[in-house]
Kinemage of the C-alpha trace (Angstrom):
@kinemage 1
@onewidth
@group {chain A} dominant
@subgroup {mainchain}
@vectorlist {calphas} color= white
{ca met a 1} P 202.284 183.890 160.843
{ca thr a 2} L 199.186 185.151 162.648
{ca ser a 3} L 198.206 188.786 163.073
{ca leu a 4} L 196.213 190.681 165.691
{ca leu a 5} L 194.930 194.255 165.642
{ca leu a 6} L 193.647 196.249 168.604
{ca thr a 7} L 192.116 199.406 167.169
{ca asn a 8} L 190.124 202.555 168.005
{ca ala a 9} L 191.151 202.635 171.679
{ca asp a 10} L 189.772 205.652 173.502
{ca ile a 11} L 193.321 206.120 174.784
{ca leu a 12} L 196.455 204.139 173.993
{ca val a 13} L 199.172 204.480 176.647
{ca thr a 14} L 202.431 203.462 174.979
{ca met a 15} L 205.093 203.990 177.671
{ca asp a 16} L 207.453 204.355 174.705
{ca ala a 17} L 210.449 206.706 174.683
{ca ala a 18} L 208.157 209.690 174.026
{ca arg a 19} L 205.521 208.472 176.531
{ca arg a 20} L 202.851 208.942 173.876
{ca glu a 21} L 199.183 208.798 174.817
{ca ile a 22} L 197.201 208.330 171.602
{ca pro a 23} L 193.435 208.927 171.373
{ca gly a 24} L 191.943 206.531 168.835
{ca gly a 25} L 195.129 204.478 168.963
{ca ala a 26} L 195.899 201.050 167.557
{ca val a 27} L 198.452 198.261 167.979
{ca tyr a 28} L 199.259 195.756 165.224
{ca val a 29} L 200.845 192.438 166.209
{ca glu a 30} L 202.408 189.627 164.205
{ca asp a 31} L 202.800 186.379 166.140
{ca asn a 32} L 204.220 187.511 169.512
{ca arg a 33} L 205.783 190.817 168.395
{ca ile a 34} L 204.409 194.337 168.108
{ca val a 35} L 204.895 195.640 164.559
{ca ala a 36} L 203.108 199.000 164.544
{ca val a 37} L 201.706 201.455 167.096
{ca gly a 38} L 199.948 204.748 166.422
{ca pro a 39} L 196.668 206.420 165.460
{ca ala a 40} L 194.309 203.858 163.939
{ca ala a 41} L 194.645 205.378 160.475
{ca glu a 42} L 198.430 204.914 160.518
{ca val a 43} L 198.669 201.187 161.279
{ca pro a 44} L 197.470 198.207 159.192
{ca thr a 45} L 193.685 198.060 159.213
{ca thr a 46} L 193.216 194.318 158.713
{ca ala a 47} L 194.436 191.283 160.620
{ca asp a 48} L 193.489 187.694 161.328
{ca thr a 49} L 191.872 188.903 164.552
{ca val a 50} L 190.577 192.453 165.028
{ca leu a 51} L 189.540 193.751 168.459
{ca asp a 52} L 187.581 197.003 168.592
{ca met a 53} L 188.821 198.878 171.664
{ca arg a 54} L 186.260 201.694 171.682
{ca gly a 55} L 185.500 202.540 175.309
{ca his a 56} L 188.810 201.088 176.526
{ca ala a 57} L 192.211 202.264 177.719
{ca val a 58} L 194.955 200.111 176.202
{ca met a 59} L 198.396 199.930 177.788
{ca pro a 60} L 201.421 197.640 178.243
{ca gly a 61} L 200.929 194.711 180.580
{ca leu a 62} L 201.963 195.403 184.174
{ca val a 63} L 205.082 193.704 185.549
{ca asn a 64} L 205.121 192.184 189.052
{ca thr a 65} L 208.649 192.070 190.465
{ca his a 66} L 208.070 190.338 193.825
{ca his a 67} L 205.654 187.667 195.007
{ca his a 68} L 205.355 184.493 197.084
{ca met a 69} L 202.519 182.772 195.285
{ca tyr a 70} L 202.240 179.824 197.668
{ca gln a 71} L 201.075 182.291 200.315
{ca thr a 72} L 197.657 182.548 198.639
{ca leu a 73} L 196.974 179.429 200.733
{ca thr a 74} L 197.398 181.339 204.006
{ca arg a 75} L 195.645 184.649 203.470
{ca ala a 76} L 194.203 186.283 206.587
{ca val a 77} L 195.356 183.488 208.921
{ca pro a 78} L 194.246 184.710 212.387
{ca ala a 79} L 197.584 184.055 214.114
{ca ala a 80} L 199.393 186.323 211.641
{ca gln a 81} L 196.897 189.133 211.189
{ca asp a 82} L 198.393 191.658 213.615
{ca ala a 83} L 202.149 191.003 213.616
{ca glu a 84} L 205.181 192.748 212.177
{ca leu a 85} L 207.517 190.900 209.803
{ca phe a 86} L 209.435 188.601 212.167
{ca gly a 87} L 206.408 187.679 214.274
{ca trp a 88} L 204.354 187.166 211.125
{ca leu a 89} L 206.966 184.773 209.739
{ca lys a 90} L 207.242 182.811 212.973
{ca ala a 91} L 203.469 182.312 213.021
{ca leu a 92} L 203.407 181.046 209.440
{ca tyr a 93} L 206.586 178.967 209.069
{ca pro a 94} L 205.042 175.907 210.817
{ca ile a 95} L 202.024 176.051 208.510
{ca trp a 96} L 204.141 176.421 205.372
{ca ala a 97} L 206.189 173.401 206.466
{ca arg a 98} L 203.161 171.280 205.471
{ca leu a 99} L 203.133 172.418 201.822
{ca thr a 100} L 202.813 169.750 199.136
{ca pro a 101} L 203.702 169.835 195.423
{ca glu a 102} L 200.026 170.106 194.459
{ca met a 103} L 199.618 173.067 196.804
{ca val a 104} L 202.532 174.844 195.143
{ca arg a 105} L 201.143 174.267 191.638
{ca val a 106} L 197.545 175.226 192.477
{ca ser a 107} L 198.527 178.286 194.523
{ca thr a 108} L 200.779 179.453 191.684
{ca gln a 109} L 197.882 179.288 189.267
{ca thr a 110} L 195.541 181.028 191.719
{ca ala a 111} L 197.992 183.890 192.193
{ca met a 112} L 198.671 184.127 188.465
{ca ala a 113} L 194.970 184.152 187.593
{ca glu a 114} L 194.437 187.008 190.035
{ca leu a 115} L 197.442 188.881 188.657
{ca ile a 116} L 196.422 188.424 185.023
{ca leu a 117} L 192.892 189.639 185.728
{ca ser a 118} L 194.380 192.763 187.333
{ca gly a 119} L 196.389 193.710 184.229
{ca cys a 120} L 199.653 191.888 184.946
{ca thr a 121} L 201.330 189.982 182.095
{ca thr a 122} L 204.770 189.227 183.587
{ca ser a 123} L 205.484 188.089 187.129
{ca ser a 124} L 208.379 186.924 189.199
{ca asp a 125} L 207.802 184.552 192.096
{ca his a 126} L 210.133 183.894 195.026
{ca leu a 127} L 209.592 180.331 196.262
{ca tyr a 128} L 211.998 179.717 199.151
{ca ile a 129} L 210.487 176.815 201.101
{ca tyr a 130} L 210.540 173.233 199.752
{ca pro a 131} L 209.077 170.703 202.187
{ca asn a 132} L 207.561 167.325 201.353
{ca gly a 133} L 209.044 166.981 197.886
{ca cys a 134} L 208.077 170.457 196.645
{ca arg a 135} L 210.157 171.807 193.771
{ca leu a 136} L 210.274 175.048 191.808
{ca asp a 137} L 209.257 172.923 188.830
{ca asp a 138} L 205.766 172.723 190.367
{ca ser a 139} L 205.380 176.481 189.965
{ca ile a 140} L 206.894 176.546 186.496
{ca glu a 141} L 204.566 173.846 185.212
{ca gly a 142} L 201.582 175.733 186.629
{ca ala a 143} L 202.702 178.906 184.836
{ca glu a 144} L 203.107 177.055 181.537
{ca glu a 145} L 199.464 175.964 181.706
{ca ile a 146} L 198.003 179.381 182.535
{ca gly a 147} L 200.151 181.273 180.012
{ca met a 148} L 201.915 183.915 182.092
{ca arg a 149} L 205.367 185.311 181.344
{ca phe a 150} L 207.328 184.059 184.349
{ca his a 151} L 210.572 184.758 186.214
{ca ala a 152} L 210.829 181.825 188.632
{ca ala a 153} L 213.145 182.616 191.550
{ca arg a 154} L 214.808 179.624 193.232
{ca gly a 155} L 214.703 180.824 196.813
{ca ala a 156} L 216.308 179.067 199.742
{ca met a 157} L 216.696 179.112 203.516
{ca ser a 158} L 219.752 177.483 205.076
{ca val a 159} L 220.213 179.032 208.536
{ca gly a 160} L 217.654 177.790 211.061
{ca glu a 161} L 216.916 178.829 214.616
{ca ser a 162} L 219.647 176.621 216.085
{ca ala a 163} L 222.230 178.552 214.062
{ca gly a 164} L 220.830 182.002 214.879
{ca gly a 165} L 218.475 182.329 211.915
{ca leu a 166} L 214.763 183.062 211.977
{ca pro a 167} L 213.173 179.976 210.346
{ca pro a 168} L 212.753 176.684 212.225
{ca asp a 169} L 215.364 174.062 211.430
{ca ser a 170} L 212.698 171.868 209.819
{ca val a 171} L 212.365 174.127 206.770
{ca val a 172} L 216.013 174.886 205.961
{ca glu a 173} L 218.101 173.118 203.300
{ca asp a 174} L 221.715 172.054 202.899
{ca glu a 175} L 223.618 174.743 201.028
{ca ala a 176} L 225.400 172.400 198.618
{ca ala a 177} L 222.033 170.885 197.698
{ca ile a 178} L 220.564 174.359 197.138
{ca leu a 179} L 223.309 175.301 194.702
{ca lys a 180} L 223.093 171.962 192.896
{ca asp a 181} L 219.333 172.253 192.444
{ca thr a 182} L 219.669 175.840 191.261
{ca glu a 183} L 222.038 174.757 188.516
{ca arg a 184} L 219.654 171.952 187.555
{ca leu a 185} L 216.801 174.431 187.207
{ca ile a 186} L 218.850 176.801 185.058
{ca ala a 187} L 219.859 173.957 182.744
{ca arg a 188} L 216.300 172.627 182.547
{ca trp a 189} L 214.151 175.743 182.372
{ca his a 190} L 216.044 179.013 181.786
{ca asp a 191} L 215.423 180.686 178.422
{ca pro a 192} L 217.564 183.814 177.891
{ca ser a 193} L 216.161 184.601 174.427
{ca arg a 194} L 214.246 187.720 173.513
{ca phe a 195} L 210.509 187.374 174.306
{ca ser a 196} L 211.327 184.491 176.659
{ca met a 197} L 208.323 183.262 178.621
{ca arg a 198} L 210.433 181.633 181.338
{ca arg a 199} L 213.587 182.648 183.171
{ca ile a 200} L 215.234 181.328 186.313
{ca val a 201} L 216.468 183.666 189.065
{ca val a 202} L 218.942 182.822 191.850
{ca ala a 203} L 217.299 183.991 195.070
{ca pro a 204} L 218.485 183.067 198.598
{ca cys a 205} L 215.647 184.248 200.805
{ca ser a 206} L 217.112 186.918 203.076
{ca pro a 207} L 220.144 187.854 205.171
{ca phe a 208} L 218.394 186.464 208.262
{ca ser a 209} L 217.749 183.012 206.769
{ca val a 210} L 220.884 182.148 204.765
{ca ser a 211} L 224.608 182.307 205.432
{ca arg a 212} L 227.154 184.788 204.167
{ca glu a 213} L 228.734 181.939 202.207
{ca leu a 214} L 225.503 181.036 200.404
{ca met a 215} L 224.907 184.660 199.445
{ca arg a 216} L 228.439 184.889 198.027
{ca asp a 217} L 228.295 181.551 196.217
{ca ala a 218} L 224.844 182.289 194.809
{ca ala a 219} L 226.119 185.505 193.228
{ca ile a 220} L 229.070 183.653 191.684
{ca leu a 221} L 226.766 180.933 190.331
{ca ala a 222} L 224.300 183.433 188.858
{ca arg a 223} L 226.992 185.333 187.013
{ca arg a 224} L 228.559 182.146 185.706
{ca his a 225} L 225.217 181.305 184.080
{ca gly a 226} L 224.122 184.845 183.171
{ca val a 227} L 220.958 184.895 185.289
{ca ser a 228} L 219.591 187.509 187.690
{ca leu a 229} L 219.788 187.661 191.492
{ca his a 230} L 217.012 188.495 193.951
{ca thr a 231} L 216.519 188.633 197.728
{ca his a 232} L 214.808 190.605 200.518
{ca leu a 233} L 216.689 193.555 201.998
{ca ala a 234} L 216.165 196.266 204.643
{ca glu a 235} L 212.469 195.500 204.983
{ca asn a 236} L 211.965 196.895 208.495
{ca asp a 237} L 213.844 198.073 211.580
{ca asn a 238} L 214.343 194.532 212.913
{ca asp a 239} L 215.829 193.500 209.575
{ca val a 240} L 218.373 196.329 209.793
{ca ala a 241} L 219.150 195.555 213.451
{ca tyr a 242} L 219.808 191.905 212.579
{ca ser a 243} L 222.263 192.936 209.856
{ca leu a 244} L 224.134 195.298 212.153
{ca glu a 245} L 224.308 192.743 214.969
{ca lys a 246} L 225.213 189.657 212.906
{ca phe a 247} L 227.367 191.166 210.183
{ca gly a 248} L 228.477 194.532 211.537
{ca met a 249} L 227.170 196.216 208.372
{ca thr a 250} L 224.115 197.976 207.071
{ca pro a 251} L 222.028 195.843 204.699
{ca ala a 252} L 223.305 197.762 201.665
{ca asp a 253} L 226.950 197.376 202.697
{ca tyr a 254} L 226.382 193.668 203.344
{ca ala a 255} L 224.880 193.266 199.872
{ca ala a 256} L 227.767 195.095 198.256
{ca asp a 257} L 230.353 193.092 200.205
{ca leu a 258} L 228.961 189.825 198.809
{ca gly a 259} L 228.542 190.902 195.196
{ca trp a 260} L 224.837 191.654 195.416
{ca thr a 261} L 224.787 194.934 193.499
{ca gly a 262} L 224.530 195.618 189.774
{ca pro a 263} L 221.903 195.692 187.001
{ca asp a 264} L 221.460 191.914 187.318
{ca val a 265} L 220.336 192.255 190.974
{ca trp a 266} L 217.106 193.457 192.522
{ca his a 267} L 216.114 193.569 196.189
{ca ala a 268} L 212.605 193.439 197.591
{ca his a 269} L 211.288 196.201 199.873
{ca cys a 270} L 214.304 198.355 200.868
{ca val a 271} L 211.966 200.336 203.121
{ca lys a 272} L 214.857 201.156 205.451
{ca leu a 273} L 217.582 201.643 202.845
{ca asp a 274} L 219.723 204.535 204.081
{ca glu a 275} L 221.057 207.454 202.038
{ca ala a 276} L 224.394 205.749 201.384
{ca gly a 277} L 222.584 202.603 200.310
{ca ile a 278} L 220.328 204.525 197.937
{ca ala a 279} L 223.358 206.215 196.370
{ca leu a 280} L 225.123 202.843 196.060
{ca phe a 281} L 222.140 201.262 194.315
{ca gly a 282} L 221.882 204.241 191.972
{ca arg a 283} L 225.573 204.083 191.024
{ca thr a 284} L 225.531 200.349 190.422
{ca gly a 285} L 222.167 200.013 188.674
{ca thr a 286} L 220.774 197.774 191.428
{ca gly a 287} L 216.993 197.413 191.353
{ca val a 288} L 214.280 197.584 194.014
{ca ala a 289} L 210.881 195.869 194.133
{ca his a 290} L 208.533 198.270 195.916
{ca cys a 291} L 205.704 196.483 197.759
{ca pro a 292} L 203.478 199.181 199.288
{ca cys a 293} L 200.536 196.998 200.377
{ca ser a 294} L 202.755 194.530 202.207
{ca asn a 295} L 204.763 197.340 203.798
{ca met a 296} L 201.541 198.822 205.173
{ca arg a 297} L 200.058 195.457 206.191
{ca leu a 298} L 203.155 194.595 208.279
{ca ala a 299} L 203.725 198.196 209.420
{ca ser a 300} L 207.243 198.113 207.978
{ca gly a 301} L 207.263 201.759 206.947
{ca ile a 302} L 207.199 203.891 203.793
{ca ala a 303} L 209.966 203.240 201.283
{ca pro a 304} L 211.647 206.443 199.993
{ca ile a 305} L 210.778 205.727 196.360
{ca arg a 306} L 211.016 209.284 195.074
{ca arg a 307} L 214.473 209.631 196.609
{ca met a 308} L 215.520 206.341 195.022
{ca arg a 309} L 214.311 207.379 191.580
{ca cys a 310} L 216.034 210.740 191.878
{ca glu a 311} L 219.283 208.872 192.568
{ca gly a 312} L 218.803 206.678 189.511
{ca val a 313} L 217.657 203.516 191.280
{ca ser a 314} L 215.542 201.218 189.096
{ca val a 315} L 212.201 200.671 190.876
{ca gly a 316} L 209.423 198.233 189.994
{ca leu a 317} L 206.237 197.196 191.777
{ca gly a 318} L 205.587 193.960 193.644
{ca val a 319} L 202.399 192.683 195.224
{ca asp a 320} L 204.563 190.554 197.568
{ca gly a 321} L 203.286 187.457 199.295
{ca ser a 322} L 199.561 186.976 199.379
{ca ala a 323} L 199.747 186.442 203.132
{ca ser a 324} L 201.269 189.890 203.701
{ca asn a 325} L 199.100 191.661 201.152
{ca asp a 326} L 196.215 189.203 200.979
{ca gly a 327} L 195.688 190.192 197.361
{ca ser a 328} L 197.506 190.193 194.025
{ca his a 329} L 196.015 193.172 192.168
{ca met a 330} L 198.726 194.931 190.190
{ca leu a 331} L 196.685 197.960 189.158
{ca gly a 332} L 195.661 198.272 192.805
{ca glu a 333} L 199.318 198.082 193.807
{ca ala a 334} L 200.140 200.994 191.493
{ca arg a 335} L 197.368 203.006 193.149
{ca gln a 336} L 198.667 202.180 196.623
{ca ala a 337} L 202.203 203.115 195.599
{ca met a 338} L 200.996 206.558 194.594
{ca leu a 339} L 198.885 207.051 197.707
{ca leu a 340} L 201.526 205.804 200.148
{ca ala a 341} L 204.194 208.021 198.606
{ca arg a 342} L 201.924 211.003 199.169
{ca val a 343} L 201.237 210.028 202.782
{ca gly a 344} L 204.953 209.926 203.457
{ca phe a 345} L 206.341 212.705 201.333
{ca gly a 346} L 203.571 215.017 200.104
{ca pro a 347} L 201.150 215.242 197.162
{ca ala a 348} L 203.921 215.705 194.576
{ca ala a 349} L 205.800 212.566 195.676
{ca met a 350} L 204.266 210.407 192.932
{ca thr a 351} L 201.886 211.164 190.081
{ca ala a 352} L 199.375 208.736 188.594
{ca arg a 353} L 201.471 208.388 185.454
{ca glu a 354} L 204.642 207.763 187.446
{ca ala a 355} L 202.879 204.937 189.279
{ca leu a 356} L 201.909 203.338 185.957
{ca glu a 357} L 205.435 203.816 184.637
{ca ile a 358} L 206.924 202.098 187.687
{ca gly a 359} L 204.468 199.243 187.161
{ca thr a 360} L 205.422 198.754 183.505
{ca leu a 361} L 208.781 200.102 182.345
{ca gly a 362} L 210.137 200.130 185.899
{ca gly a 363} L 209.340 196.467 186.416
{ca ala a 364} L 210.843 195.526 183.064
{ca lys a 365} L 214.114 197.242 183.935
{ca val a 366} L 214.232 195.655 187.393
{ca leu a 367} L 213.864 192.222 185.768
{ca asn a 368} L 216.680 193.182 183.378
{ca arg a 369} L 214.449 193.050 180.286
{ca asp a 370} L 214.245 195.405 177.319
{ca asp a 371} L 211.475 193.551 175.468
{ca ile a 372} L 208.468 194.215 177.745
{ca gly a 373} L 206.913 197.199 179.537
{ca ala a 374} L 206.104 199.391 176.512
{ca leu a 375} L 203.988 199.344 173.358
{ca ala a 376} L 206.440 199.966 170.520
{ca pro a 377} L 207.580 198.157 167.380
{ca gly a 378} L 209.867 195.269 168.233
{ca met a 379} L 208.491 194.797 171.743
{ca ala a 380} L 206.718 191.711 173.055
{ca ala a 381} L 202.977 191.632 172.441
{ca asp a 382} L 201.956 191.982 176.092
{ca ile a 383} L 198.926 194.277 175.981
{ca val a 384} L 196.025 194.919 178.359
{ca ala a 385} L 192.797 196.862 178.028
{ca phe a 386} L 190.594 198.307 180.764
{ca asp a 387} L 186.938 199.147 180.119
{ca leu a 388} L 186.304 202.852 180.800
{ca arg a 389} L 182.505 202.636 180.636
{ca gly a 390} L 181.755 201.235 184.086
{ca leu a 391} L 180.780 202.890 187.344
{ca glu a 392} L 184.384 202.929 188.577
{ca met a 393} L 185.359 205.421 185.864
{ca ala a 394} L 182.158 207.468 185.723
{ca gly a 395} L 183.029 211.148 185.953
{ca ala a 396} L 186.760 210.623 185.396
{ca leu a 397} L 187.069 210.378 181.616
{ca his a 398} L 188.484 213.895 181.226
{ca asp a 399} L 191.784 212.103 182.087
{ca pro a 400} L 191.335 208.354 181.660
{ca val a 401} L 195.044 207.622 182.126
{ca ala a 402} L 195.134 209.222 185.568
{ca ala a 403} L 191.765 207.612 186.323
{ca leu a 404} L 193.344 204.134 186.016
{ca thr a 405} L 195.355 204.934 189.147
{ca phe a 406} L 193.179 207.422 191.012
{ca cys a 407} L 189.903 205.516 190.732
{ca ala a 408} L 188.998 202.204 192.354
{ca pro a 409} L 191.073 199.437 190.732
{ca gln a 410} L 189.169 197.244 188.329
{ca lys a 411} L 189.709 193.960 186.525
{ca val a 412} L 191.152 193.898 183.063
{ca ala a 413} L 188.759 193.474 180.118
{ca trp a 414} L 191.319 192.068 177.686
{ca ser a 415} L 194.818 190.680 178.136
{ca ile a 416} L 197.206 189.560 175.430
{ca ile a 417} L 200.374 187.798 176.606
{ca asp a 418} L 203.048 186.925 174.054
{ca gly a 419} L 200.488 187.550 171.308
{ca arg a 420} L 197.906 185.177 172.793
{ca ile a 421} L 194.503 186.321 174.088
{ca val a 422} L 194.513 185.188 177.719
{ca val a 423} L 191.594 187.321 178.970
{ca arg a 424} L 188.594 187.916 176.714
{ca glu a 425} L 185.890 190.328 177.912
{ca gly a 426} L 186.940 189.879 181.521
{ca arg a 427} L 187.170 186.083 181.477
{ca leu a 428} L 190.368 184.066 181.768
{ca thr a 429} L 190.551 181.782 178.726
{ca thr a 430} L 193.243 179.333 179.830
{ca leu a 431} L 191.818 177.916 183.077
{ca asp a 432} L 188.464 177.406 184.784
{ca thr a 433} L 188.769 179.876 187.667
{ca thr a 434} L 185.725 178.488 189.495
{ca ala a 435} L 187.193 174.994 189.650
{ca leu a 436} L 190.625 176.433 190.471
{ca ala a 437} L 189.290 178.428 193.429
{ca ala a 438} L 187.374 175.437 194.763
{ca arg a 439} L 190.441 173.190 194.726
{ca his a 440} L 192.580 175.990 196.167
{ca asn a 441} L 190.171 176.509 199.068
{ca ala a 442} L 190.138 172.792 199.865
{ca leu a 443} L 193.936 172.682 199.914
{ca ala a 444} L 194.177 175.872 201.990
{ca ala a 445} L 191.787 174.496 204.604
{ca ala a 446} L 193.753 171.244 204.845
{ca leu a 447} L 197.052 173.116 205.108
{ca val a 448} L 195.958 175.478 207.886
{ca arg a 449} L 194.211 172.703 209.847
{ca gly a 450} L 197.248 170.442 209.567
{ca glu a 451} L 195.476 167.806 207.507
{ca ala a 452} L 197.783 167.964 204.501
């Protein structure tokens, strides 16, 4: 057994049941599990490794509930800079059709490095395009190397343009093959145990890129194996119009009709979820991944997050694809969630602490986990620390917790994932980020130029 102590934090944000904020706080860890949390004098004072957290805010690792990590290869592509969702997708599908397995692995690690350095310790990823021999395994193997807690979503597209879908026929898959590969992935990679570092999610891409039958069969498959379900829903007005025209139902009714509600399901975006849909999700425990930066980037609208939370909907944060956000900064995403809520619904629509709660406990609940998102005995040792002594926080230390969200987002100083130090004094310890970025840039240039 190994032990780790983080002690003397200027402020320790627990996100526990009492939402304690402890000046001079400490966290004691054995292996990958938190054993004690409290004022420094009340927890063990020795450990194999002791980290002095004076000058730092310590909190649970942030949880990212929606991403497309391969899209780090196509950030700021000129043809997609000024389009809404459907036009943006149509501009990028032909580029993504040239993806290779190495591109998937390297882009996964690039996105994860960026996430980890922003305070994120757990991430989902929705990979739904598999050209040229690409597999979800490529992402999973990349995550294993970098050391991130990972929910790998086996996405899929099966309805191409010739059948009335949005994606070109060249990037869709046979539905029987999709289901077969999904079962293979669950058997090979899914770990349902407490503190699991790797889970598989069943995730047909969207109502406008897969059939009714695949949505139904995917839900049946997921429940047979006890895994979660994820897709996009009600992202913008065109998304809703497609659902009404093709299925004669609102997106929420369509989801409910096919078994896509419940605590084992979460939907990305839900910007245009109507009142009945919000009530349905609240009654059934269905989750939502809120992606404010992407929603602004694509001009999709402002999701009614306060209304959802008032109705009991579980809400987490997602940075979404790095070609519709062009960044993967989780603390920054929490800040944008707070600011966007206020733009849409007034200054009381979301507080700084609510934004942090959505990014930690909210994300854990959306991913159907009770072992991450808080610092408390028996929880996973996923802990991050932000340095409060820099220019970004100058003048804000009368409330350092609120300052994490109100002030300019910064990189994490320390990150512990599953009891392992993954960021030490601002530096990722598991990969060479300079070499990673160089290889990523070479692959991105080849992909966009069509030289892959």
